[in-house]
Backbone as ProteinMPNN parsed JSONL, in Angstrom:
{"seq_chain_A": "MSQIEQKLSAMGLVLPAAPAPVANYVGAVRAGDLVFVSGHGPVKDGKLAYRGKLGRDFSVAEGYEAAKLVTLNCLASLREVIGDLDRVHRVVKLLGMVNSTPDFLQQPEVVNGASDLLVQVFGDRGRHARSAVGMAALPFDIAVEIEMIVHVS", "coords_chain_A": {"N_chain_A": [[-151.988, 20.939, -110.685], [-153.519, 22.503, -107.993], [-156.59, 21.271, -106.219], [-158.123, 23.118, -105.515], [-157.841, 24.857, -107.749], [-158.849, 23.156, -109.733], [-161.301, 22.856, -109.24], [-162.313, 25.452, -109.881], [-161.552, 25.586, -112.464], [-163.121, 23.618, -113.215], [-165.89, 25.055, -112.896], [-165.973, 26.75, -114.927], [-164.03, 28.75, -114.311], [-160.625, 30.874, -114.558], [-157.626, 30.99, -113.022], [-155.591, 33.983, -112.976], [-152.755, 35.362, -113.35], [-150.695, 36.781, -110.793], [-151.742, 40.071, -110.046], [-149.813, 42.807, -111.071], [-148.59, 45.094, -108.488], [-149.869, 48.335, -108.029], [-148.569, 50.719, -107.145], [-146.813, 51.653, -104.411], [-146.512, 48.8, -102.808], [-147.649, 45.594, -101.754], [-149.188, 42.687, -103.375], [-149.993, 40.8, -101.195], [-149.253, 39.646, -97.818], [-147.775, 37.533, -96.093], [-148.0, 36.292, -92.352], [-147.063, 34.99, -90.155], [-149.89, 32.453, -89.71], [-151.089, 33.63, -90.936], [-152.389, 35.262, -94.024], [-152.504, 38.219, -95.399], [-154.388, 39.996, -97.735], [-154.056, 42.492, -100.099], [-156.127, 45.442, -100.773], [-157.489, 44.619, -104.064], [-158.749, 45.107, -107.483], [-160.685, 45.168, -110.279], [-159.269, 43.228, -112.48], [-158.677, 42.182, -115.787], [-157.185, 40.233, -118.193], [-154.824, 41.711, -117.779], [-155.804, 44.308, -117.848], [-157.396, 47.001, -116.508], [-161.289, 46.194, -115.607], [-164.577, 47.236, -115.617], [-165.336, 49.9, -115.043], [-166.217, 52.483, -113.174], [-169.282, 53.557, -111.677], [-171.479, 52.185, -109.153], [-174.959, 51.769, -109.785], [-175.395, 54.144, -111.352], [-173.316, 53.126, -113.64], [-173.304, 50.501, -113.555], [-175.103, 47.305, -112.922], [-176.61, 45.686, -110.059], [-176.448, 43.006, -110.744], [-174.109, 42.956, -112.841], [-172.435, 44.355, -111.026], [-172.064, 42.236, -109.043], [-170.394, 40.071, -110.878], [-168.511, 41.967, -111.382], [-167.063, 41.771, -108.797], [-166.57, 38.922, -108.455], [-164.505, 38.829, -110.325], [-162.404, 40.13, -109.125], [-162.385, 38.808, -107.182], [-160.984, 36.312, -108.024], [-158.755, 37.522, -108.529], [-157.452, 38.138, -106.244], [-157.282, 35.865, -105.14], [-155.628, 34.775, -106.892], [-153.146, 36.181, -105.933], [-152.811, 35.662, -103.271], [-152.225, 32.751, -103.966], [-149.803, 33.1, -104.947], [-147.999, 34.256, -102.618], [-148.729, 31.774, -101.282], [-147.935, 29.075, -102.526], [-149.81, 27.186, -103.224], [-153.435, 26.63, -103.289], [-154.694, 25.164, -101.942], [-153.902, 24.892, -99.031], [-155.047, 26.454, -98.047], [-156.642, 27.496, -94.936], [-159.16, 28.601, -93.579], [-160.925, 31.126, -95.122], [-161.084, 34.214, -93.546], [-161.634, 36.983, -93.233], [-163.433, 39.491, -95.193], [-163.362, 42.43, -97.123], [-165.309, 44.456, -98.807], [-165.392, 46.641, -101.319], [-167.524, 49.179, -102.538], [-167.544, 51.201, -105.331], [-169.865, 53.587, -105.69], [-173.342, 55.425, -106.309], [-174.712, 57.712, -104.165], [-177.528, 57.314, -103.515], [-177.282, 54.344, -104.277], [-177.82, 51.592, -102.514], [-177.257, 48.663, -102.511], [-174.851, 47.364, -101.91], [-174.585, 44.909, -100.614], [-175.228, 42.985, -101.79], [-173.972, 43.282, -104.087], [-171.248, 42.371, -102.981], [-171.843, 39.882, -102.724], [-170.7, 38.613, -104.889], [-168.234, 38.019, -104.63], [-168.423, 36.67, -102.16], [-169.777, 34.385, -102.488], [-168.389, 32.846, -104.329], [-166.131, 32.389, -103.187], [-167.272, 30.532, -100.928], [-168.508, 28.553, -102.751], [-166.023, 27.477, -103.878], [-164.089, 26.577, -101.475], [-166.035, 25.669, -99.927], [-166.831, 25.079, -96.343], [-164.978, 26.256, -95.554], [-164.743, 28.757, -96.989], [-166.248, 30.137, -95.851], [-166.955, 33.659, -94.054], [-166.122, 36.3, -92.263], [-167.6, 39.371, -92.937], [-167.066, 42.74, -94.253], [-169.254, 44.716, -96.045], [-169.317, 47.765, -98.217], [-170.239, 51.338, -99.509], [-168.339, 53.506, -101.56], [-167.631, 56.726, -102.113], [-165.637, 57.16, -104.251], [-163.288, 55.149, -105.903], [-159.974, 53.992, -106.462], [-158.562, 54.46, -109.62], [-161.044, 54.792, -110.586], [-162.542, 52.162, -110.461], [-165.278, 49.873, -110.106], [-165.075, 47.961, -108.266], [-163.894, 47.178, -105.028], [-161.424, 44.877, -103.294], [-160.278, 43.313, -100.378], [-158.939, 40.711, -98.393], [-158.29, 38.646, -95.427], [-156.522, 35.54, -94.724], [-156.664, 32.352, -93.03], [-153.622, 30.015, -92.894], [-152.323, 27.0, -93.832]], "CA_chain_A": [[-152.699, 22.099, -110.535], [-154.899, 21.847, -106.973], [-157.624, 20.758, -106.067], [-159.006, 24.183, -105.561], [-157.763, 25.312, -108.883], [-159.524, 22.293, -110.531], [-162.781, 23.232, -108.796], [-162.116, 26.837, -110.441], [-161.899, 25.34, -113.495], [-164.867, 22.899, -113.464], [-166.709, 26.289, -113.129], [-165.291, 27.715, -116.178], [-162.747, 30.074, -114.594], [-159.419, 30.519, -114.673], [-156.979, 31.833, -111.965], [-155.427, 34.59, -113.492], [-151.281, 35.623, -112.774], [-151.264, 37.783, -109.856], [-151.605, 41.281, -111.198], [-148.739, 43.797, -110.48], [-149.144, 46.087, -107.555], [-150.181, 49.722, -108.84], [-148.201, 51.546, -106.408], [-145.0, 50.925, -103.549], [-147.054, 47.758, -102.013], [-147.149, 43.825, -102.633], [-150.073, 42.069, -103.293], [-150.46, 40.067, -100.505], [-148.017, 39.508, -96.924], [-148.046, 36.292, -94.723], [-147.518, 36.671, -90.959], [-147.39, 33.436, -89.538], [-150.416, 31.125, -90.404], [-152.492, 34.597, -91.496], [-151.991, 36.142, -95.274], [-153.182, 39.618, -95.411], [-154.359, 40.19, -99.262], [-154.414, 43.77, -100.512], [-157.085, 45.532, -102.029], [-157.376, 44.421, -105.634], [-159.271, 45.382, -108.471], [-161.323, 44.073, -111.428], [-158.234, 43.129, -113.797], [-158.831, 40.942, -116.857], [-155.896, 40.127, -118.94], [-153.692, 42.769, -117.544], [-156.285, 45.434, -117.879], [-158.628, 47.249, -115.621], [-162.785, 46.278, -116.07], [-165.659, 47.605, -114.52], [-164.509, 51.264, -114.18], [-167.75, 53.193, -113.297], [-170.373, 53.352, -110.302], [-172.904, 50.82, -109.417], [-176.072, 53.012, -109.572], [-175.344, 54.616, -112.584], [-172.909, 52.857, -114.751], [-173.389, 49.024, -113.81], [-176.281, 46.839, -112.338], [-175.862, 44.701, -109.442], [-175.738, 41.82, -111.879], [-173.077, 43.451, -113.216], [-171.183, 44.534, -109.934], [-171.666, 40.697, -108.485], [-169.753, 39.715, -111.818], [-167.266, 42.566, -110.694], [-166.566, 41.156, -107.509], [-165.961, 37.557, -108.538], [-163.633, 39.033, -110.842], [-161.692, 41.004, -108.222], [-162.06, 37.586, -105.704], [-160.237, 35.812, -109.126], [-157.385, 38.488, -108.407], [-157.078, 38.037, -104.818], [-157.017, 34.197, -104.874], [-153.963, 34.598, -107.838], [-152.264, 37.208, -104.973], [-152.824, 34.588, -102.101], [-151.158, 31.754, -104.347], [-148.054, 33.451, -105.065], [-147.603, 34.013, -101.344], [-148.339, 30.584, -100.107], [-148.001, 28.259, -103.414], [-150.811, 26.094, -103.193], [-154.408, 27.073, -102.545], [-155.394, 23.856, -100.986], [-153.156, 25.13, -98.163], [-156.12, 27.691, -97.06], [-157.655, 26.749, -93.605], [-160.252, 29.5, -93.714], [-160.63, 32.326, -95.563], [-161.439, 34.968, -92.165], [-162.533, 38.573, -93.093], [-163.547, 39.979, -96.429], [-163.537, 44.074, -97.172], [-165.413, 44.706, -100.02], [-165.838, 48.227, -101.028], [-168.395, 49.651, -104.114], [-167.826, 52.661, -105.975], [-171.53, 53.764, -106.037], [-173.939, 56.52, -106.102], [-175.242, 58.203, -102.732], [-178.416, 56.443, -103.34], [-177.312, 53.133, -104.326], [-178.074, 51.032, -101.385], [-176.972, 47.048, -102.534], [-173.511, 46.732, -101.774], [-174.25, 43.633, -100.024], [-175.653, 42.051, -102.891], [-172.854, 43.295, -104.855], [-170.248, 41.887, -102.555], [-171.768, 38.392, -102.825], [-170.33, 37.937, -105.712], [-167.234, 37.711, -103.848], [-168.754, 35.595, -100.729], [-170.591, 33.188, -102.92], [-167.495, 32.272, -104.937], [-165.014, 31.705, -101.798], [-168.178, 29.618, -100.381], [-169.035, 27.292, -103.89], [-164.779, 27.101, -103.946], [-163.75, 26.416, -100.471], [-166.785, 25.239, -98.741], [-167.397, 25.948, -95.162], [-163.862, 27.039, -95.128], [-164.695, 29.787, -97.284], [-167.378, 31.388, -95.036], [-166.019, 34.316, -93.336], [-166.558, 37.506, -91.501], [-167.146, 40.57, -94.037], [-167.962, 44.026, -94.249], [-169.8, 45.381, -97.782], [-169.32, 49.167, -98.014], [-170.096, 51.947, -100.424], [-167.385, 54.396, -101.389], [-167.714, 57.897, -102.879], [-164.92, 56.866, -105.266], [-162.004, 53.9, -105.565], [-158.734, 53.988, -107.762], [-158.927, 54.349, -110.892], [-162.932, 54.741, -110.936], [-163.087, 50.569, -110.178], [-166.411, 49.362, -109.565], [-165.317, 47.54, -106.824], [-162.326, 46.731, -104.555], [-162.03, 43.607, -102.313], [-159.308, 42.763, -99.957], [-159.132, 39.643, -97.697], [-157.225, 37.769, -94.681], [-156.824, 34.122, -94.772], [-155.925, 31.965, -92.399], [-153.141, 29.236, -94.206], [-151.488, 25.754, -93.318]], "C_chain_A": [[-153.657, 21.115, -109.033], [-155.863, 21.824, -107.001], [-158.733, 22.221, -106.017], [-159.13, 24.936, -107.104], [-158.465, 24.549, -110.114], [-161.177, 22.593, -110.142], [-162.793, 24.669, -109.916], [-162.704, 26.372, -111.844], [-163.157, 24.476, -114.35], [-166.219, 24.077, -113.726], [-166.506, 27.251, -114.278], [-164.756, 28.955, -115.738], [-161.535, 29.688, -114.166], [-158.688, 31.299, -113.729], [-155.805, 32.321, -112.669], [-154.165, 34.644, -112.891], [-151.857, 36.519, -112.008], [-150.73, 39.068, -110.72], [-150.67, 42.098, -110.403], [-149.565, 44.67, -109.58], [-149.308, 47.588, -108.351], [-149.195, 51.056, -108.257], [-146.946, 50.811, -105.785], [-145.942, 49.956, -102.327], [-147.011, 46.378, -102.734], [-148.95, 43.35, -102.663], [-150.625, 41.343, -101.748], [-149.117, 39.64, -99.384], [-148.521, 38.49, -96.141], [-147.586, 36.829, -93.332], [-148.265, 35.411, -89.981], [-147.988, 32.417, -90.09], [-151.513, 32.503, -90.743], [-151.724, 35.603, -93.204], [-153.175, 37.476, -95.266], [-153.031, 40.169, -97.061], [-154.827, 41.47, -99.498], [-155.419, 44.11, -101.363], [-156.46, 45.356, -103.387], [-158.963, 44.599, -106.387], [-159.911, 44.601, -109.609], [-160.31, 44.026, -112.588], [-158.375, 41.878, -114.544], [-157.954, 41.189, -117.896], [-154.96, 41.366, -119.136], [-154.677, 44.013, -117.668], [-157.498, 45.723, -116.934], [-160.15, 46.883, -116.317], [-163.257, 46.668, -115.062], [-165.234, 48.752, -113.916], [-166.26, 52.295, -114.393], [-168.793, 53.218, -111.589], [-171.474, 52.639, -110.545], [-173.732, 52.301, -108.941], [-176.286, 53.713, -110.383], [-174.547, 54.082, -113.79], [-173.526, 51.012, -114.881], [-174.764, 48.821, -112.491], [-175.52, 46.191, -111.015], [-175.711, 43.738, -109.845], [-174.576, 41.89, -111.899], [-171.967, 43.698, -111.859], [-170.816, 43.129, -109.139], [-170.586, 40.155, -109.354], [-168.549, 40.623, -111.503], [-166.39, 41.661, -109.96], [-166.093, 39.711, -107.485], [-164.852, 37.816, -109.345], [-162.415, 39.485, -110.083], [-161.142, 39.585, -107.115], [-161.036, 36.703, -106.532], [-158.751, 36.395, -108.472], [-156.884, 38.209, -107.145], [-156.389, 36.842, -104.587], [-155.646, 34.22, -105.684], [-152.937, 35.169, -106.405], [-151.885, 36.096, -104.177], [-151.876, 33.312, -103.004], [-150.332, 31.993, -104.814], [-147.703, 33.457, -104.015], [-147.426, 32.306, -100.655], [-148.109, 29.175, -101.403], [-149.134, 27.633, -103.928], [-152.291, 26.614, -102.71], [-154.945, 26.109, -101.741], [-154.883, 23.932, -99.395], [-153.931, 26.318, -97.502], [-156.826, 26.615, -96.221], [-158.96, 27.413, -93.763], [-159.952, 30.541, -93.975], [-161.699, 33.464, -93.977], [-162.15, 35.951, -92.099], [-162.223, 38.891, -94.626], [-164.008, 41.289, -96.215], [-164.108, 44.332, -98.569], [-165.963, 46.191, -100.341], [-166.441, 48.551, -102.809], [-168.322, 51.107, -103.868], [-169.16, 52.846, -106.377], [-171.993, 55.077, -105.727], [-174.638, 56.934, -104.362], [-176.704, 57.17, -102.542], [-178.668, 54.907, -103.607], [-176.945, 52.414, -102.802], [-177.637, 49.22, -101.138], [-175.703, 46.727, -102.68], [-173.464, 45.236, -101.448], [-174.022, 42.442, -101.041], [-174.687, 42.141, -104.1], [-171.751, 42.371, -104.4], [-170.54, 40.241, -102.433], [-171.255, 37.895, -103.637], [-168.896, 37.395, -105.532], [-167.527, 36.623, -102.729], [-169.038, 34.153, -101.457], [-169.682, 32.502, -103.778], [-166.715, 31.795, -104.125], [-166.317, 30.32, -101.563], [-168.21, 28.385, -101.248], [-166.95, 26.879, -103.892], [-164.099, 26.535, -102.927], [-164.827, 25.733, -99.7], [-167.215, 25.851, -97.609], [-166.011, 26.874, -94.897], [-163.652, 28.288, -95.679], [-165.433, 30.845, -96.718], [-166.186, 32.1, -94.21], [-166.836, 35.524, -93.197], [-166.489, 38.524, -92.587], [-168.09, 41.706, -93.406], [-168.261, 44.522, -96.335], [-169.94, 47.01, -97.549], [-169.469, 49.866, -99.42], [-169.351, 53.071, -100.302], [-167.925, 55.422, -102.618], [-166.932, 57.704, -104.151], [-163.924, 55.501, -104.758], [-160.924, 54.454, -106.483], [-159.123, 53.704, -108.977], [-160.516, 54.115, -111.747], [-163.288, 53.307, -110.714], [-164.434, 50.566, -109.883], [-166.284, 48.694, -108.29], [-163.779, 47.084, -106.434], [-162.515, 45.623, -103.549], [-160.574, 43.363, -101.516], [-159.732, 41.741, -98.687], [-157.836, 39.195, -96.378], [-157.957, 36.641, -94.655], [-155.932, 33.494, -94.062], [-155.423, 30.445, -93.456], [-152.536, 27.984, -93.116], [-150.143, 25.969, -93.874]], "O_chain_A": [[-154.136, 19.987, -108.925], [-156.376, 22.429, -107.943], [-159.891, 22.249, -106.432], [-160.154, 25.447, -107.557], [-158.65, 25.067, -111.216], [-162.083, 22.471, -110.967], [-163.575, 24.546, -110.858], [-163.824, 26.602, -112.299], [-163.765, 24.578, -115.416], [-167.183, 23.973, -114.485], [-166.928, 28.405, -114.357], [-164.845, 30.01, -116.365], [-161.242, 28.635, -113.599], [-159.143, 32.432, -113.572], [-154.966, 31.5, -113.04], [-154.128, 34.034, -111.823], [-152.968, 37.03, -112.153], [-149.856, 39.185, -111.579], [-150.72, 42.092, -109.173], [-150.753, 44.963, -109.714], [-148.673, 47.724, -109.397], [-149.115, 52.145, -108.826], [-146.281, 49.876, -106.232], [-146.046, 50.33, -101.158], [-146.55, 46.084, -103.837], [-149.758, 43.825, -101.866], [-151.788, 41.528, -101.391], [-148.042, 39.329, -99.897], [-149.608, 38.567, -95.567], [-146.813, 37.785, -93.274], [-149.334, 35.118, -89.445], [-147.404, 31.563, -90.756], [-152.723, 32.278, -90.775], [-150.768, 36.377, -93.249], [-154.399, 37.471, -95.14], [-152.002, 40.615, -97.567], [-155.985, 41.708, -99.155], [-155.718, 43.499, -102.389], [-155.363, 45.747, -103.786], [-160.044, 44.273, -105.896], [-159.611, 43.422, -109.797], [-160.492, 44.729, -113.582], [-158.231, 40.751, -114.07], [-157.942, 42.276, -118.475], [-154.5, 41.863, -120.163], [-153.984, 45.019, -117.516], [-158.379, 44.912, -116.645], [-160.3, 47.218, -117.491], [-162.809, 46.624, -113.916], [-164.855, 48.863, -112.75], [-167.008, 52.585, -115.327], [-168.47, 52.635, -110.554], [-172.179, 52.454, -111.537], [-173.46, 53.289, -108.259], [-177.438, 54.145, -110.417], [-174.915, 54.437, -114.91], [-173.989, 50.444, -115.869], [-175.21, 49.584, -111.635], [-174.301, 46.135, -110.852], [-174.689, 43.199, -109.421], [-173.845, 41.168, -111.221], [-170.834, 43.218, -111.826], [-169.699, 42.86, -108.698], [-169.665, 39.681, -108.689], [-167.49, 40.016, -111.345], [-165.391, 41.029, -110.302], [-165.318, 39.315, -106.615], [-163.976, 36.97, -109.164], [-161.337, 39.118, -110.55], [-160.076, 39.392, -106.532], [-160.125, 36.261, -105.832], [-157.852, 35.682, -108.026], [-155.667, 38.032, -107.084], [-155.294, 36.691, -104.044], [-154.637, 33.726, -105.18], [-152.04, 34.437, -105.986], [-150.78, 35.571, -104.313], [-150.772, 33.037, -102.533], [-149.758, 31.035, -105.333], [-146.829, 32.599, -103.889], [-146.56, 31.794, -99.945], [-148.171, 28.088, -100.83], [-149.33, 27.607, -105.143], [-152.272, 27.071, -101.567], [-155.701, 26.416, -100.818], [-155.365, 23.155, -98.57], [-153.485, 27.004, -96.583], [-157.325, 25.519, -96.473], [-159.9, 26.694, -94.104], [-159.011, 31.138, -93.45], [-162.865, 33.232, -93.655], [-163.081, 36.109, -91.31], [-161.159, 38.665, -95.202], [-164.867, 41.519, -95.364], [-163.297, 44.416, -99.492], [-166.831, 46.763, -99.681], [-165.926, 48.241, -103.883], [-168.68, 51.878, -102.977], [-169.585, 52.276, -107.382], [-171.326, 55.848, -105.037], [-174.953, 56.026, -103.593], [-176.871, 56.42, -101.581], [-179.7, 54.284, -103.355], [-175.957, 52.694, -102.124], [-177.66, 48.617, -100.064], [-175.359, 45.874, -103.498], [-172.596, 44.461, -101.849], [-173.225, 41.511, -101.156], [-174.601, 41.262, -104.958], [-171.266, 41.604, -105.232], [-169.658, 39.444, -102.112], [-171.116, 36.676, -103.534], [-168.457, 36.459, -106.199], [-166.698, 35.733, -102.539], [-168.614, 33.063, -101.071], [-170.108, 31.394, -104.1], [-166.494, 30.593, -104.266], [-166.124, 29.224, -102.089], [-168.001, 27.282, -100.744], [-166.757, 25.664, -103.915], [-163.254, 25.768, -103.387], [-164.421, 25.155, -98.692], [-167.843, 26.909, -97.623], [-165.962, 27.909, -94.232], [-162.75, 29.016, -95.264], [-165.358, 32.053, -96.946], [-165.1, 31.666, -93.826], [-167.894, 35.78, -93.773], [-165.424, 38.626, -93.195], [-169.073, 41.769, -92.667], [-167.579, 44.554, -97.359], [-170.701, 47.416, -96.67], [-169.013, 49.311, -100.42], [-169.435, 53.743, -99.274], [-168.444, 55.1, -103.686], [-167.498, 58.062, -105.183], [-163.844, 55.006, -103.634], [-161.175, 55.411, -107.216], [-159.911, 52.823, -109.322], [-160.92, 53.62, -112.799], [-164.505, 53.13, -110.774], [-164.747, 51.559, -109.227], [-167.112, 48.766, -107.382], [-162.838, 46.764, -107.161], [-163.606, 45.435, -103.01], [-159.642, 43.209, -102.305], [-160.765, 41.964, -98.055], [-156.642, 39.461, -96.52], [-159.172, 36.45, -94.603], [-154.723, 33.715, -94.142], [-156.115, 29.882, -94.303], [-152.369, 28.093, -91.902], [-149.245, 25.157, -93.649]]}, "name": "protein", "num_of_chains": 1, "seq": "MSQIEQKLSAMGLVLPAAPAPVANYVGAVRAGDLVFVSGHGPVKDGKLAYRGKLGRDFSVAEGYEAAKLVTLNCLASLREVIGDLDRVHRVVKLLGMVNSTPDFLQQPEVVNGASDLLVQVFGDRGRHARSAVGMAALPFDIAVEIEMIVHVS"}
């Protein structure tokens, strides 16, 4: 077990198996020393969780937890490509998309669930550039979708 997976375990978190893509794409692609992780949703035990909109169906705290779950799925796909999360040199960029009502303005607080987890697990290597945006809809009515760019060794 990698040091990163040990940190996750100490936090009470388990890295799941990489979720299967739901269309004609792959979970992550390595190009040189960069890995582009596809947009992932909140999959738990093989099923979609957190379906609905922030500002109507979920609180900011629930959205934060959804973003953490999505990030674990992203890390699972990353591990599938690089074999060992200890090879992460730096999380470069995060795009967090939040399925939200027109009057919901707290997308950054929701996406902090992902950002905080990455920094807790990777330390300074987890600090990243980021966008947190609201969406009128996301596939399958999921509450949060996240994609990542990661520099690996």
